[in-house]
C-alpha positions in Angstrom: -54.5 44.0 -77.9 -51.5 43.3 -75.7 -52.0 42.3 -72.1 -48.3 43.0 -71.1 -48.0 45.7 -68.5 -45.5 48.5 -68.8 -43.0 48.6 -66.0 -41.3 52.0 -65.4 -37.5 52.4 -65.6 -37.5 53.7 -62.1 -39.2 50.6 -60.8 -36.6 48.4 -62.5 -33.6 50.5 -61.2 -35.0 50.3 -57.7 -35.4 46.6 -57.9 -32.0 45.9 -59.4 -30.1 48.2 -57.0 -31.8 46.8 -53.9 -31.3 43.2 -55.2 -27.7 43.8 -56.1 -27.0 45.2 -52.6 -28.6 42.1 -51.0 -26.8 39.7 -53.4 -23.5 41.5 -52.9 -23.8 41.1 -49.1 -24.8 37.4 -49.5 -22.1 36.5 -52.1 -19.2 38.3 -50.5 -19.7 36.5 -47.2 -18.1 33.4 -48.6 -14.7 35.2 -49.0 -14.7 36.1 -45.3 -15.8 32.9 -43.6 -12.4 31.9 -42.3 -11.3 35.4 -41.2 -10.6 35.7 -37.5 -13.3 38.4 -37.2 -15.9 36.1 -38.6 -14.9 33.3 -36.3 -14.9 35.6 -33.3 -18.4 36.9 -34.1 -19.8 33.3 -34.4 -18.2 32.4 -31.0 -19.6 35.6 -29.5 -23.1 34.6 -30.6 -22.6 31.1 -29.2 -22.9 29.5 -32.6 -20.7 26.5 -33.8 -18.5 26.9 -36.8 -20.3 24.2 -38.8 -23.3 26.6 -38.7 -21.2 29.4 -40.0 -20.2 27.3 -43.0 -23.8 26.2 -43.6 -25.2 29.7 -43.3 -22.5 31.1 -45.5 -23.0 28.5 -48.2 -26.7 29.0 -48.1 -26.4 32.7 -48.3 -24.1 32.4 -51.4 -26.7 30.1 -53.1 -29.5 32.5 -52.1 -27.6 35.5 -53.6 -27.1 33.6 -56.9 -30.9 32.8 -56.9 -31.8 36.4 -56.5 -29.6 37.4 -59.4 -30.3 34.6 -61.9 -33.6 34.5 -63.6 -35.4 31.4 -62.5 -38.8 30.1 -61.3 -40.8 32.5 -59.2 -41.3 29.9 -56.4 -37.5 29.4 -56.0 -37.0 33.2 -55.7 -39.8 33.4 -53.2 -38.2 30.9 -50.9 -34.8 32.7 -51.2 -36.6 35.9 -50.1 -38.1 34.0 -47.2 -34.8 32.5 -46.1 -33.0 35.8 -46.2 -35.9 37.4 -44.2 -35.6 34.7 -41.5 -31.8 35.1 -41.4 -31.9 38.9 -41.0 -34.7 38.8 -38.4 -32.8 36.1 -36.5 -29.6 38.2 -36.6 -31.5 41.2 -35.2 -32.9 39.1 -32.4 -29.5 37.5 -31.6 -27.7 40.8 -31.5 -30.4 42.5 -29.4 -30.3 39.7 -27.0 -26.6 39.6 -26.5 -25.4 43.2 -27.1 -28.5 45.4 -26.9 -29.5 47.8 -29.5 -26.2 48.4 -31.2 -24.6 48.6 -34.6 -25.0 44.9 -35.5 -28.7 44.9 -34.7 -29.3 48.1 -36.6 -27.4 46.8 -39.7 -29.5 43.6 -39.6 -32.7 45.8 -39.7 -31.3 48.0 -42.5 -30.4 45.0 -44.6 -33.9 43.5 -43.9 -35.4 46.8 -45.1 -33.4 46.6 -48.3 -34.6 43.0 -48.7 -38.2 44.1 -48.3 -37.7 46.8 -50.9 -36.2 44.3 -53.4 -39.2 41.9 -52.7 -41.8 44.6 -53.2 -40.3 45.8 -56.4 -39.7 42.2 -57.6 -43.5 41.8 -57.4 -44.1 45.2 -59.1 -42.1 43.9 -62.1 -43.3 40.3 -62.2 -47.0 40.4 -61.2 
């Protein structure tokens, strides 16, 4: 008798769409790091440019980790890192600008991340 569990197609589709959205967001950031808009936002938040480079490279690596099949523990840490990033972004934008578009977008992306995480466990547990 097989102990493999069946995972529905809908579960897989929800997982891959939500994960692809997070990964697309993370991977595309590397192409915009030196754009004037990015530099201006970092200065507005009071963050040094070396942090922008570090965060962008980290996000790029995290996006790859979410897409590439690898050890569960590594993926778990990628989810944790992205969660901390989006919560920190929300707090930074609320503190500086109030409850505006940037703060709302950080919460929306965090929600998509949570969706991806929940469905990751539905598929792999």
